[in-house]
N, C-alpha and C positions, 0 to 999 in steps of 0.2 A: 546397676552402677558398676563399672569396671573398677579394679583395685586402684587406690590412690598411688600416684607416683610423686614422692616427696622431693622437693627442691629447696632445701634450707639455705638461707642467706643470712649474712650478718647485717651490716649497716648499708642500706641501699636507698635509692631515690624513692621508689614506690613498688610495692609488691605487684600492683596491677600492671605497672610498666614493665617489670621483669617478666611477668606472665605473658605479656604481649610479645616481648622479644623472643621468649621461648616458643610461642606459637608460630611466629614467623620463621623459626628455625626447625619446625616440624613437630613440636610437642603437641600432644593431643588431649582428648577428653580424660579427665581424672588427674591431670598434672596439678600439683598443689605447691605453691610457692609460699614459704614462710620467711619473715624478716625479723631480726632482733630489734631493728630500729629503722624508721623511714625518715629521710630528710625532706621529702616532698610528698608526704601522705596527703590524700585529698578525699573529700566526701562529695556529696551531691552538689551540682552546680559549681564545681571547682573550689569549694570551700576547703580551707586548710583542715587536715585531720591530725590532731595531736598524737604523736607516734613515738613515745619514749621507750627505752628498754623496760621490759617487765610487762608491757601490754601485749595483746595478741594482734599481729598484723599478718594476714594471709590472703592469698588469691587463688581461686580454683578455676581451671579451664573446664568448660562444660559444653557438651553437645546440646543445643537448644531444642532438638527434635525436628520433626518434619515441617513445622510451621514456625519460622523465626519470629513471627509477630507475637507469639505467646511467650517469648523469652523473658519479658518482665515478671512473669509469674514465678520465676526462679527466686525472686526476693522473698516470696511467701514460703517456699520450700526451705530456704536458708533460715528465715526467721523462726520457723517452727523448730528446726533442728537446734538452733542456737539457744532458744528459750528453754528447751528441754535439757540441754547440756548445762546451762547455767543453774537451773533449778536443782540438778543433781549435785552440784558442787557447793551450793549454799542452801542447805535444808532450812525450811521455815521462812525464807526470804521470797517475796513475790516478784516474779518477773513477768512482764506483759509485752506483747508485740504492739508496736505503734505503726499505723499505716503511714507511708508505704513500706519502709524498710529499716525501722529502728527497733531496739529493745529497751524497755524502761524498767527501772528498778526503783520502787517506792516513788514513782512519779518523775524520776530523773533519768536522763539518757545514759545508758551504759554501753551500748553497742550500736553500730550502724553498718549498712551494706551498700555497696556501689556496684552496679552492673554496667559493663562496657563491652564493646564488640571487638573481636580480634579475628578478622576474616569470617569463616563459617562458625567459629566458636564464640562463646560468651565467657567473659571474665567476671567471676563473682568475687569481689573484694569484701573482706570482713575485717572490721576493727573492733576490738573490745577493750574497754578500760578495766584493767586488772589491778595494776600497781598504782596507777595515777589517773587523774582525770583533769580536763582543762577547766579553768575559771573564765567567766565572761563569754562563753560560747552562745550561739543562737538559742540553744535550749539549755536549761539547767542540767548538769552532768554529775555522775557519780562513778564509783569504781567498786570492784569486788572487795578491795582492802577496806574501803570506807564502810561497807556493810558487814565487816567482820570475817570475811572468808580469806583463808590463807592459800587458796588454790594458785597454781602457777599457770603460765601460758600453755605449757605442754599438756597439763591436765585438761584444760578446756579444749585444746585442739583435738585431743584424742576423743573426748566426749562428743564434740561437734561432728567429727568424721563418722563415728558410730551412728549418730542420730540422722545425719544427712543422707547417707546412702539409701536406706529403705524409703525415706520420704521422696527422694528423687525418683526412685523406681516407681513409687505409687503415682507420682505426678505424670511420668511418662506413660503409664498404663491407663490412668483414669482421668487425666487432665486436672484442671483446677477444682473440679467437683470433689476430687479425692482429698483435697486439703481445706476447702472452704470452711467446713464445720469446725475442724480442729483449730483453725486460725481464729475464728470468731470466739471460740471458747476461752481463749487467752488474750483477747483483744483489749486494748486500753481505750477508754472513752466511748465505748459503744453506748448509744442512746443519749450521750451528753451533747451539750452545746459545743460547737467547734467553729473556728475561723480557718478558712483555707486561703492561702495566698498563692496565686497562680504565677507561672513564669512570666506572663505578660504584664504583671503588676496588679491585676484585678484581685480584689479581696471579697470573698463570699462568706456568708455566715449562715448557720443553720444548726441542724442536729445530725450527728453521725448515726445514720439509720441502718447501716450495714454495708455489705459488699455485693456488687453485681456479679454475675456469673463469670465475668472476665477478670475480676479482682479490682475493678474500679470502686472508689469510695462513693457511697450513695449519700448525698447531702439533702436533707429535708428542710426546706425553707419554712418560714412562719406561716405562709399561706398553704402549706401542704404540698407544694411542688417538689418533685424529686429530680435531682440532677446527678449525673454520673461524672466523677472527676478522676481522670487517669493519672495526673501528676500535680502535686502541690506541696507546699509546706503547710502543715496543719498544727493548730494550737488549740488546746483544750481550755475551757473555762475552769475556774476553781483550782488551777495549778500554776497560776502566774503566767500562763502562756497565751491567754485570749487576746491580750494587747501585744501583738508580735513586735519584737524589736527589729531594727534594721540589721542587715548583714554586717 
């Protein structure tokens, strides 16, 4: 991993959009945009991302490697780094990774990631609820303040950068196999009942049986059939999520 090149911003539309503008003007791998506040922050499928001052909003330009088809695996790299950094700042609080690109704290969403393309580069957007969290979102949400941590956005950013670089290097050298075991060790809902809502509107139910070698979620149906899912909103039973609300 090359050294990070920091590009701090104040109040902007979106750190991902700013990263894209920088990429179009020649910025390269390792460029990291941070924003104090976003006016048009977004999550997966174009959903609004609550982006007030005090939370962490950042976007990192990354080289996806020789096979761009593997770029979605960068969400796992980021999730592991972010989970590690959060755990360092809130000792005794459990943080878990939720497939495909969220971090949970005590069963509620505290962070999310968004991957987008900018020419040959990938934009990795990261948002973490530090000072505040939204109410009435698709998933129950929480923040570091709510769980008793006084950490600031700058503290988490430093920890994330320190944790991300070696994991990115491991992924580039060894592929998803270098991360799969570590991700499963801190995964939320493994072995539990899960509802997967696909982009085409289909809803699948079964048990979260693990990850395929490419990072796809393996869903085990009641008859024992295994199905790989590459993209979906997933909701766990026992957490108020199995009956998924509408967007």
